[in-house]
MOPAC internal coordinates of N, CA, C and O (Angstrom, degrees):
PM7 1SCF
backbone

  N    0.0000 0     0.00 0     0.00 0    0    0    0
  C    1.4377 1     0.00 0     0.00 0    1    0    0
  C    1.5269 1   108.26 1     0.00 0    2    1    0
  O    1.2310 1   120.75 1   -43.62 1    3    2    1
  N    1.3199 1   116.17 1   136.38 1    3    2    1
  C    1.4512 1   121.58 1   178.42 1    5    3    2
  C    1.5271 1   109.25 1  -128.64 1    6    5    3
  O    1.2310 1   121.10 1   -18.96 1    7    6    5
  N    1.3138 1   115.49 1   161.04 1    7    6    5
  C    1.4493 1   121.92 1   172.36 1    9    7    6
  C    1.5163 1   107.17 1  -104.30 1   10    9    7
  O    1.2310 1   120.57 1   -36.34 1   11   10    9
  N    1.3445 1   116.52 1   143.66 1   11   10    9
  C    1.4601 1   119.60 1  -178.96 1   13   11   10
  C    1.5254 1   110.04 1  -150.61 1   14   13   11
  O    1.2310 1   121.36 1   -27.12 1   15   14   13
  N    1.3283 1   115.00 1   152.88 1   15   14   13
  C    1.4599 1   122.95 1   175.27 1   17   15   14
  C    1.5177 1   107.28 1  -133.36 1   18   17   15
  O    1.2310 1   120.61 1   -42.91 1   19   18   17
  N    1.3271 1   116.44 1   137.09 1   19   18   17
  C    1.4577 1   119.90 1   176.86 1   21   19   18
  C    1.5200 1   109.15 1   -85.55 1   22   21   19
  O    1.2310 1   120.75 1   -50.21 1   23   22   21
  N    1.3315 1   116.17 1   129.79 1   23   22   21
  C    1.4605 1   122.34 1   179.10 1   25   23   22
  C    1.5212 1   109.61 1   -81.35 1   26   25   23
  O    1.2310 1   120.84 1   -65.35 1   27   26   25
  N    1.3396 1   115.99 1   114.65 1   27   26   25
  C    1.4641 1   120.70 1   178.99 1   29   27   26
  C    1.5229 1   112.26 1  -129.39 1   30   29   27
  O    1.2310 1   119.18 1  -169.16 1   31   30   29
  N    1.3335 1   119.17 1    10.84 1   31   30   29
  C    1.4576 1   125.30 1   176.73 1   33   31   30
  C    1.5255 1   113.02 1    54.70 1   34   33   31
  O    1.2310 1   121.08 1  -128.79 1   35   34   33
  N    1.3189 1   115.55 1    51.21 1   35   34   33
  C    1.4543 1   121.98 1   171.24 1   37   35   34
  C    1.5253 1   106.86 1  -123.34 1   38   37   35
  O    1.2310 1   120.70 1   -17.95 1   39   38   37
  N    1.3184 1   116.27 1   162.05 1   39   38   37
  C    1.4614 1   119.25 1   177.82 1   41   39   38
  C    1.5235 1   110.68 1   -58.43 1   42   41   39
  O    1.2310 1   120.65 1   141.09 1   43   42   41
  N    1.3357 1   116.37 1   -38.91 1   43   42   41
  C    1.4609 1   120.80 1  -179.86 1   45   43   42
  C    1.5264 1   111.18 1   -63.17 1   46   45   43
  O    1.2310 1   120.43 1   134.75 1   47   46   45
  N    1.3375 1   116.79 1   -45.25 1   47   46   45
  C    1.4585 1   121.06 1   179.52 1   49   47   46
  C    1.5274 1   111.18 1   -63.53 1   50   49   47
  O    1.2310 1   120.55 1   138.18 1   51   50   49
  N    1.3161 1   116.55 1   -41.82 1   51   50   49
  C    1.4650 1   120.92 1   179.67 1   53   51   50
  C    1.5266 1   110.03 1   -64.19 1   54   53   51
  O    1.2310 1   120.41 1   138.34 1   55   54   53
  N    1.3318 1   116.82 1   -41.66 1   55   54   53
  C    1.4651 1   120.98 1   177.08 1   57   55   54
  C    1.5282 1   110.29 1   -63.31 1   58   57   55
  O    1.2310 1   120.00 1   136.90 1   59   58   57
  N    1.3361 1   117.61 1   -43.10 1   59   58   57
  C    1.4700 1   120.95 1   178.71 1   61   59   58
  C    1.5267 1   111.33 1   -62.41 1   62   61   59
  O    1.2310 1   120.34 1   140.64 1   63   62   61
  N    1.3388 1   116.95 1   -39.36 1   63   62   61
  C    1.4613 1   120.09 1   177.75 1   65   63   62
  C    1.5240 1   110.62 1   -64.33 1   66   65   63
  O    1.2310 1   120.91 1   139.32 1   67   66   65
  N    1.3179 1   115.86 1   -40.68 1   67   66   65
  C    1.4647 1   120.64 1   177.62 1   69   67   66
  C    1.5274 1   110.59 1   -64.28 1   70   69   67
  O    1.2310 1   120.35 1   136.17 1   71   70   69
  N    1.3333 1   116.94 1   -43.83 1   71   70   69
  C    1.4631 1   121.14 1   178.67 1   73   71   70
  C    1.5265 1   111.66 1   -65.94 1   74   73   71
  O    1.2310 1   120.41 1   151.26 1   75   74   73
  N    1.3245 1   116.83 1   -28.74 1   75   74   73
  C    1.4625 1   121.69 1   176.33 1   77   75   74
  C    1.5280 1   110.41 1   -67.35 1   78   77   75
  O    1.2310 1   120.95 1   155.99 1   79   78   77
  N    1.3399 1   115.79 1   -24.01 1   79   78   77
  C    1.4608 1   120.52 1   179.12 1   81   79   78
  C    1.5076 1   114.06 1   115.96 1   82   81   79
  O    1.2310 1   120.07 1   179.41 1   83   82   81
  N    1.3336 1   117.46 1    -0.59 1   83   82   81
  C    1.4653 1   120.14 1   177.85 1   85   83   82
  C    1.5238 1   107.92 1   -71.18 1   86   85   83
  O    1.2310 1   120.57 1   -65.01 1   87   86   85
  N    1.3169 1   116.52 1   114.99 1   87   86   85
  C    1.4597 1   121.17 1  -175.99 1   89   87   86
  C    1.5173 1   109.29 1  -145.89 1   90   89   87
  O    1.2310 1   119.92 1   -63.44 1   91   90   89
  N    1.2964 1   117.76 1   116.56 1   91   90   89
  C    1.4606 1   127.42 1     2.50 1   93   91   90
  C    1.5338 1   111.61 1   -84.74 1   94   93   91
  O    1.2310 1   121.02 1   -18.72 1   95   94   93
  N    1.3340 1   115.65 1   161.28 1   95   94   93
  C    1.4632 1   121.40 1   170.98 1   97   95   94
  C    1.5181 1   105.06 1   -89.19 1   98   97   95
  O    1.2310 1   120.53 1   -73.50 1   99   98   97
  N    1.3482 1   116.60 1   106.50 1   99   98   97
  C    1.4693 1   121.15 1  -174.60 1  101   99   98
  C    1.5212 1   110.36 1  -109.41 1  102  101   99
  O    1.2310 1   121.29 1   -68.85 1  103  102  101
  N    1.3263 1   115.14 1   111.15 1  103  102  101
  C    1.4559 1   120.84 1   179.29 1  105  103  102
  C    1.5212 1   108.19 1  -111.04 1  106  105  103
  O    1.2310 1   121.10 1   -49.49 1  107  106  105
  N    1.3296 1   115.50 1   130.51 1  107  106  105
  C    1.4682 1   122.19 1   179.17 1  109  107  106
  C    1.5223 1   107.88 1  -100.23 1  110  109  107
  O    1.2310 1   121.02 1   -59.87 1  111  110  109
  N    1.3359 1   115.66 1   120.13 1  111  110  109
  C    1.4550 1   121.80 1  -179.30 1  113  111  110
  C    1.5321 1   111.88 1  -105.32 1  114  113  111
  O    1.2310 1   119.91 1  -151.83 1  115  114  113
  N    1.3283 1   117.78 1    28.17 1  115  114  113
  C    1.4608 1   120.63 1   178.87 1  117  115  114
  C    1.5243 1   110.77 1   -55.87 1  118  117  115
  O    1.2310 1   120.50 1   140.82 1  119  118  117
  N    1.3267 1   116.64 1   -39.18 1  119  118  117
  C    1.4625 1   122.42 1   172.13 1  121  119  118
  C    1.5280 1   105.67 1  -109.84 1  122  121  119
  O    1.2310 1   120.64 1   -78.87 1  123  122  121
  N    1.3251 1   116.39 1   101.13 1  123  122  121
  C    1.4683 1   121.70 1  -173.55 1  125  123  122
  C    1.5252 1   112.80 1   -57.74 1  126  125  123
  O    1.2310 1   120.05 1   151.99 1  127  126  125
  N    1.3213 1   117.50 1   -28.01 1  127  126  125
  C    1.4626 1   121.06 1   179.88 1  129  127  126
  C    1.5249 1   112.83 1   -80.36 1  130  129  127
  O    1.2310 1   120.39 1   161.30 1  131  130  129
  N    1.3201 1   116.85 1   -18.70 1  131  130  129
  C    1.4667 1   120.91 1  -177.50 1  133  131  130
  C    1.5365 1   110.72 1  -138.17 1  134  133  131
  O    1.2310 1   120.32 1  -109.60 1  135  134  133
  N    1.3312 1   117.00 1    70.40 1  135  134  133
  C    1.4676 1   118.13 1   178.45 1  137  135  134
  C    1.5174 1   110.51 1   -63.61 1  138  137  135
  O    1.2310 1   121.16 1   -30.67 1  139  138  137
  N    1.3234 1   115.39 1   149.33 1  139  138  137
  C    1.4598 1   121.02 1   178.18 1  141  139  138
  C    1.5208 1   109.63 1  -122.78 1  142  141  139
  O    1.2310 1   121.42 1   -31.90 1  143  142  141
  N    1.3107 1   114.89 1   148.10 1  143  142  141
  C    1.4506 1   121.77 1   177.35 1  145  143  142
  C    1.5167 1   107.61 1  -102.23 1  146  145  143
  O    1.2310 1   120.95 1   -52.77 1  147  146  145
  N    1.3215 1   115.78 1   127.23 1  147  146  145
  C    1.4616 1   120.53 1   179.06 1  149  147  146
  C    1.5164 1   108.26 1   -99.06 1  150  149  147
  O    1.2310 1   120.90 1   -53.58 1  151  150  149
  N    1.3367 1   115.88 1   126.42 1  151  150  149
  C    1.4558 1   121.72 1  -175.28 1  153  151  150
  C    1.5213 1   109.78 1  -123.81 1  154  153  151
  O    1.2310 1   120.98 1   -53.35 1  155  154  153
  N    1.3147 1   115.74 1   126.65 1  155  154  153
  C    1.4604 1   120.49 1   174.50 1  157  155  154
  C    1.5257 1   107.13 1   -81.83 1  158  157  155
  O    1.2310 1   120.37 1   -63.99 1  159  158  157
  N    1.3225 1   116.89 1   116.01 1  159  158  157
  C    1.4599 1   122.15 1  -178.35 1  161  159  158
  C    1.5222 1   110.15 1  -114.60 1  162  161  159
  O    1.2310 1   120.93 1    -4.09 1  163  162  161
  N    1.3163 1   115.83 1   175.91 1  163  162  161
  C    1.4604 1   120.17 1   176.62 1  165  163  162
  C    1.5275 1   111.41 1   -63.99 1  166  165  163
  O    1.2310 1   120.34 1   154.92 1  167  166  165
  N    1.3447 1   116.96 1   -25.08 1  167  166  165
  C    1.4625 1   121.95 1  -179.99 1  169  167  166
  C    1.5291 1   112.70 1   -93.38 1  170  169  167
  O    1.2310 1   119.83 1  -179.79 1  171  170  169
  N    1.3233 1   117.93 1     0.21 1  171  170  169
  C    1.4525 1   121.88 1  -178.02 1  173  171  170
  C    1.5257 1   110.43 1   117.41 1  174  173  171
  O    1.2310 1   120.36 1    13.89 1  175  174  173
  N    1.3225 1   116.92 1  -166.11 1  175  174  173
  C    1.4567 1   122.39 1  -177.74 1  177  175  174
  C    1.5240 1   109.95 1   -74.68 1  178  177  175
  O    1.2310 1   120.73 1   -51.79 1  179  178  177
  N    1.3357 1   116.21 1   128.21 1  179  178  177
  C    1.4620 1   121.48 1   177.09 1  181  179  178
  C    1.5191 1   108.36 1  -124.07 1  182  181  179
  O    1.2310 1   121.33 1   -20.75 1  183  182  181
  N    1.3185 1   115.07 1   159.25 1  183  182  181
  C    1.4548 1   122.93 1  -176.32 1  185  183  182
  C    1.5260 1   109.42 1  -115.51 1  186  185  183
  O    1.2310 1   121.11 1   -43.13 1  187  186  185
  N    1.3428 1   115.49 1   136.87 1  187  186  185
  C    1.4616 1   121.37 1   173.15 1  189  187  186
  C    1.5256 1   107.31 1  -119.99 1  190  189  187
  O    1.2310 1   120.93 1   -38.57 1  191  190  189
  N    1.3242 1   115.82 1   141.43 1  191  190  189
  C    1.4617 1   120.67 1   176.25 1  193  191  190
  C    1.5301 1   108.74 1  -109.19 1  194  193  191
  O    1.2310 1   120.97 1   -11.67 1  195  194  193
  N    1.3335 1   115.75 1   168.33 1  195  194  193
  C    1.4598 1   119.89 1  -178.46 1  197  195  194
  C    1.5295 1   110.07 1   -52.81 1  198  197  195
  O    1.2310 1   121.31 1   -46.87 1  199  198  197
  N    1.3235 1   115.10 1   133.13 1  199  198  197
  C    1.4645 1   121.21 1  -179.74 1  201  199  198
  C    1.5133 1   113.75 1    99.09 1  202  201  199
  O    1.2310 1   120.16 1   158.09 1  203  202  201
  N    1.3269 1   117.29 1   -21.91 1  203  202  201
  C    1.4665 1   120.09 1   178.43 1  205  203  202
  C    1.5220 1   110.04 1   -68.44 1  206  205  203
  O    1.2310 1   121.03 1   -29.11 1  207  206  205
  N    1.3221 1   115.63 1   150.89 1  207  206  205
  C    1.4547 1   121.30 1   174.79 1  209  207  206
  C    1.5170 1   108.91 1   -95.26 1  210  209  207
  O    1.2310 1   121.07 1   -40.25 1  211  210  209
  N    1.3190 1   115.55 1   139.75 1  211  210  209
  C    1.4538 1   121.56 1   174.91 1  213  211  210
  C    1.5237 1   105.59 1  -105.31 1  214  213  211
  O    1.2310 1   121.23 1   -63.25 1  215  214  213
  N    1.3175 1   115.25 1   116.75 1  215  214  213
  C    1.4551 1   122.11 1  -174.75 1  217  215  214
  C    1.5248 1   109.74 1  -103.64 1  218  217  215
  O    1.2310 1   121.66 1   -43.86 1  219  218  217
  N    1.3309 1   114.43 1   136.14 1  219  218  217
  C    1.4651 1   120.24 1   172.75 1  221  219  218
  C    1.5182 1   106.04 1  -100.03 1  222  221  219
  O    1.2310 1   120.93 1   -62.86 1  223  222  221
  N    1.3099 1   115.84 1   117.14 1  223  222  221
  C    1.4579 1   121.07 1  -177.89 1  225  223  222
  C    1.5158 1   112.75 1   -76.40 1  226  225  223
  O    1.2310 1   121.01 1    -3.21 1  227  226  225
  N    1.3033 1   115.68 1   176.79 1  227  226  225
  C    1.4578 1   122.08 1  -174.60 1  229  227  226
  C    1.5281 1   113.30 1   -66.89 1  230  229  227
  O    1.2310 1   120.15 1   160.37 1  231  230  229
  N    1.3226 1   117.31 1   -19.63 1  231  230  229
  C    1.4604 1   120.72 1   178.45 1  233  231  230
  C    1.5245 1   111.88 1  -104.24 1  234  233  231
  O    1.2310 1   120.43 1  -165.42 1  235  234  233
  N    1.3519 1   116.77 1    14.58 1  235  234  233
  C    1.4564 1   121.19 1   178.50 1  237  235  234
  C    1.5142 1   114.09 1    85.03 1  238  237  235
  O    1.2310 1   120.32 1  -174.21 1  239  238  237
  N    1.3210 1   117.00 1     5.79 1  239  238  237
  C    1.4627 1   121.06 1   178.83 1  241  239  238
  C    1.5324 1   109.48 1   -80.49 1  242  241  239
  O    1.2310 1   120.57 1   -21.15 1  243  242  241
  N    1.3296 1   116.52 1   158.85 1  243  242  241
  C    1.4632 1   122.09 1   179.66 1  245  243  242
  C    1.5177 1   110.16 1  -120.66 1  246  245  243
  O    1.2310 1   121.09 1   -32.26 1  247  246  245
  N    1.3232 1   115.52 1   147.74 1  247  246  245
  C    1.4536 1   120.57 1   174.02 1  249  247  246
  C    1.5128 1   109.33 1  -158.97 1  250  249  247
  O    1.2310 1   120.48 1   -29.70 1  251  250  249
  N    1.3468 1   116.69 1   150.30 1  251  250  249
  C    1.4632 1   120.62 1   179.02 1  253  251  250
  C    1.5258 1   111.10 1   -85.22 1  254  253  251
  O    1.2310 1   121.41 1   -24.43 1  255  254  253
  N    1.3391 1   114.90 1   155.57 1  255  254  253
  C    1.4577 1   120.89 1   178.67 1  257  255  254
  C    1.5298 1   108.06 1  -144.85 1  258  257  255
  O    1.2310 1   120.37 1   -49.81 1  259  258  257
  N    1.3170 1   116.90 1   130.19 1  259  258  257
  C    1.4711 1   121.39 1   178.65 1  261  259  258
  C    1.5239 1   109.58 1   -64.12 1  262  261  259
  O    1.2310 1   120.07 1   -34.28 1  263  262  261
  N    1.3422 1   117.47 1   145.72 1  263  262  261
  C    1.4609 1   121.31 1  -174.99 1  265  263  262
  C    1.5334 1   114.66 1   -57.14 1  266  265  263
  O    1.2310 1   119.97 1   141.81 1  267  266  265
  N    1.3320 1   117.66 1   -38.19 1  267  266  265
  C    1.4667 1   119.49 1  -178.69 1  269  267  266
  C    1.5303 1   111.23 1   -68.67 1  270  269  267
  O    1.2310 1   120.37 1   140.61 1  271  270  269
  N    1.3171 1   116.90 1   -39.39 1  271  270  269
  C    1.4608 1   121.27 1   178.23 1  273  271  270
  C    1.5285 1   109.52 1   -68.26 1  274  273  271
  O    1.2310 1   120.72 1   139.13 1  275  274  273
  N    1.3350 1   116.24 1   -40.87 1  275  274  273
  C    1.4554 1   120.81 1   178.80 1  277  275  274
  C    1.5315 1   110.58 1   -59.74 1  278  277  275
  O    1.2310 1   120.61 1   133.87 1  279  278  277
  N    1.3301 1   116.44 1   -46.13 1  279  278  277
  C    1.4710 1   121.24 1  -178.67 1  281  279  278
  C    1.5299 1   111.67 1   -63.33 1  282  281  279
  O    1.2310 1   120.00 1   145.17 1  283  282  281
  N    1.3261 1   117.60 1   -34.83 1  283  282  281
  C    1.4653 1   121.39 1  -179.81 1  285  283  282
  C    1.5317 1   112.59 1   -77.85 1  286  285  283
  O    1.2310 1   120.66 1   155.99 1  287  286  285
  N    1.3249 1   116.34 1   -24.01 1  287  286  285
  C    1.4568 1   120.85 1  -172.51 1  289  287  286
  C    1.5256 1   113.74 1   -97.61 1  290  289  287
  O    1.2310 1   120.60 1   143.63 1  291  290  289
  N    1.3284 1   116.45 1   -36.37 1  291  290  289
  C    1.4584 1   120.73 1  -172.26 1  293  291  290
  C    1.5269 1   111.18 1  -120.94 1  294  293  291
  O    1.2310 1   121.30 1   -23.08 1  295  294  293
  N    1.3153 1   115.12 1   156.92 1  295  294  293
  C    1.4572 1   120.41 1   171.73 1  297  295  294
  C    1.5281 1   107.21 1  -131.62 1  298  297  295
  O    1.2310 1   120.88 1   -30.65 1  299  298  297
  N    1.3135 1   115.93 1   149.35 1  299  298  297
  C    1.4566 1   120.60 1  -177.24 1  301  299  298
  C    1.5186 1   110.29 1   -69.88 1  302  301  299
  O    1.2310 1   121.50 1   -46.34 1  303  302  301
  N    1.3094 1   114.74 1   133.66 1  303  302  301
  C    1.4619 1   120.70 1   177.50 1  305  303  302
  C    1.5211 1   108.30 1  -106.75 1  306  305  303
  O    1.2310 1   120.87 1   -35.44 1  307  306  305
  N    1.3237 1   115.95 1   144.56 1  307  306  305
  C    1.4496 1   119.42 1   175.53 1  309  307  306
  C    1.5160 1   108.62 1   -74.56 1  310  309  307
  O    1.2310 1   121.68 1   -39.96 1  311  310  309
  N    1.3166 1   114.38 1   140.04 1  311  310  309
  C    1.4598 1   119.66 1   177.06 1  313  311  310
  C    1.5121 1   107.88 1   -84.22 1  314  313  311
  O    1.2310 1   120.46 1   -55.98 1  315  314  313
  N    1.2968 1   116.73 1   124.02 1  315  314  313
  C    1.4497 1   121.44 1  -179.64 1  317  315  314
  C    1.5166 1   108.31 1  -108.66 1  318  317  315
  O    1.2310 1   121.11 1   -64.16 1  319  318  317
  N    1.3083 1   115.49 1   115.84 1  319  318  317
  C    1.4527 1   119.85 1   177.27 1  321  319  318
  C    1.5215 1   107.38 1   -91.27 1  322  321  319
  O    1.2310 1   120.60 1   -69.75 1  323  322  321
  N    1.3055 1   116.46 1   110.25 1  323  322  321
  C    1.4511 1   120.49 1  -175.80 1  325  323  322
  C    1.5177 1   112.10 1   -62.33 1  326  325  323
  O    1.2310 1   120.17 1   152.93 1  327  326  325
  N    1.3214 1   117.28 1   -27.07 1  327  326  325
  C    1.4661 1   119.93 1   179.72 1  329  327  326
  C    1.5187 1   111.31 1   -68.90 1  330  329  327
  O    1.2310 1   119.77 1   153.24 1  331  330  329
  N    1.3539 1   118.05 1   -26.76 1  331  330  329
  C    1.4570 1   120.68 1   179.09 1  333  331  330
  C    1.5288 1   111.87 1   -66.09 1  334  333  331
  O    1.2310 1   119.86 1   155.36 1  335  334  333
  N    1.3082 1   117.87 1   -24.64 1  335  334  333
  C    1.4539 1   120.83 1  -176.20 1  337  335  334
  C    1.5264 1   113.08 1   -90.91 1  338  337  335
  O    1.2310 1   120.68 1   177.65 1  339  338  337
  N    1.3018 1   116.31 1    -2.35 1  339  338  337
  C    1.4826 1   120.00 1  -179.32 1  341  339  338
  C    1.5142 1   109.82 1   -88.30 1  342  341  339
  O    1.2310 1   120.10 1   180.00 1  343  342  341

């Protein structure tokens, strides 16, 4: 199971990325029509474009994933709050 946030360049998305643990959230606006998210990964600096998913791996690492690959690889899991069942 992994945690992921889709990068869509909105305040909400940026806040979700920050809450996921991506720090800093670095967006490059050199091309205002196509901002890119720069992510420091275990393999070095990687780039995510709008629509890409940012995945937090099991060891706290981050990496981008294209939406089509994400959809084929992962499925949404329901969040179960164990305290709700007590």
